[in-house]
Structures are given as structure tokens and as C-alpha cells.
PLY file of the C-alpha trace (Angstrom):
ply
format ascii 1.0
element vertex 91
property float x
property float y
property float z
element edge 90
property int vertex1
property int vertex2
end_header
0.00 0.00 0.00
1.27 3.43 -0.91
1.81 5.88 1.98
-0.70 8.66 2.53
0.16 11.97 0.90
-0.85 14.46 3.59
-1.54 17.21 1.04
-3.84 15.13 -1.17
-5.13 12.22 0.90
-6.69 13.87 3.94
-10.19 15.27 3.49
-12.84 16.53 5.89
-16.09 14.57 5.89
-18.01 17.54 4.47
-15.76 17.72 1.39
-15.77 13.94 1.02
-19.58 13.92 0.94
-19.68 16.47 -1.85
-17.17 14.62 -4.04
-17.46 10.95 -3.16
-17.03 9.65 -6.71
-13.92 11.75 -7.37
-12.32 10.53 -4.14
-13.11 6.91 -5.02
-11.49 7.49 -8.41
-8.45 9.07 -6.71
-8.02 6.09 -4.37
-8.43 3.64 -7.26
-5.88 5.42 -9.44
-3.23 6.28 -6.84
-3.61 3.11 -4.72
-3.17 5.42 -1.71
-5.71 5.42 1.12
-7.79 8.51 1.86
-8.05 9.66 5.47
-11.45 11.19 6.23
-11.59 13.60 9.15
-14.39 14.98 11.27
-13.83 17.95 13.57
-10.11 17.74 12.79
-9.71 14.10 13.82
-9.31 11.02 11.64
-12.51 8.94 11.64
-12.25 6.62 8.61
-9.98 5.34 5.87
-11.11 4.74 2.28
-8.86 2.34 0.43
-8.76 0.43 -2.84
-10.20 -3.10 -2.51
-7.13 -4.76 -4.03
-4.82 -2.85 -1.70
-6.99 -3.82 1.27
-6.88 -7.50 0.29
-3.07 -7.32 -0.03
-2.87 -5.71 3.38
-4.99 -8.48 4.89
-2.77 -11.17 3.31
0.36 -9.49 4.69
-1.21 -9.27 8.13
-2.13 -12.98 8.06
1.44 -13.84 7.07
2.89 -11.72 9.87
0.51 -13.32 12.39
1.56 -16.79 11.20
5.24 -15.87 11.50
4.69 -14.48 14.99
2.84 -17.64 16.04
5.59 -19.86 14.61
8.31 -17.84 16.32
6.44 -18.05 19.64
6.05 -21.81 19.28
9.75 -22.25 18.49
10.73 -20.10 21.48
8.50 -22.28 23.66
10.28 -25.40 22.41
7.34 -26.62 20.34
9.16 -26.59 17.00
10.36 -29.54 14.94
13.66 -30.06 13.16
14.13 -29.30 9.49
14.71 -33.00 8.84
11.38 -33.96 10.47
9.50 -31.19 8.67
10.96 -32.25 5.33
10.00 -35.86 6.01
6.40 -34.84 6.83
6.14 -32.81 3.62
7.61 -35.57 1.46
5.14 -38.11 2.90
2.20 -35.86 2.00
3.28 -35.48 -1.64
0 1
1 2
2 3
3 4
4 5
5 6
6 7
7 8
8 9
9 10
10 11
11 12
12 13
13 14
14 15
15 16
16 17
17 18
18 19
19 20
20 21
21 22
22 23
23 24
24 25
25 26
26 27
27 28
28 29
29 30
30 31
31 32
32 33
33 34
34 35
35 36
36 37
37 38
38 39
39 40
40 41
41 42
42 43
43 44
44 45
45 46
46 47
47 48
48 49
49 50
50 51
51 52
52 53
53 54
54 55
55 56
56 57
57 58
58 59
59 60
60 61
61 62
62 63
63 64
64 65
65 66
66 67
67 68
68 69
69 70
70 71
71 72
72 73
73 74
74 75
75 76
76 77
77 78
78 79
79 80
80 81
81 82
82 83
83 84
84 85
85 86
86 87
87 88
88 89
89 90
């Protein structure tokens, strides 16, 4: 996901309401999220669906890596040799 451009990608709710379709087009073209504010505070993010799906996949991968690292640190891992053997048996 592209980083937010603070000059272009932050809009108050009132302006967002009046130009919804143009902001959707902007997000789709730039692949950058749009931060919507209300009373000067961020309240929502509008993002491209594909970018959101990629973000979810990355998050799932990071969670899996964290879980695996925790299990290894707790002594619940298996050796490379055993893992390879398990994989080869399933093929």
C-alpha cells in the first residue's frame, strides 16, 4: 500500500460527501488510502479493494510468523529433517 500523501489524501467529511465519486477514483488510481476527518480528527480510511486485500494477506502472514516464532521459542518446533519428512510423505 502506498503511503498517505498528507496534502492530497486527507479530506474533511463535508468535502468527502460532496465529491465521493472523485475521491473513489483518486483512491483507485493512486492506490493510496484517503483519510477522512471529522472535527479535525481522523474517523475513517477509504482504500482500494485490491490494496486492502493485499494488506490483509500481509497481516495474516505476519501473524503466522509471529505464532511460529512463539512456538519455536516455547520449544514446540520440529527439526528441518522432520518437517521435510512430513512434507515428502504428503506429496
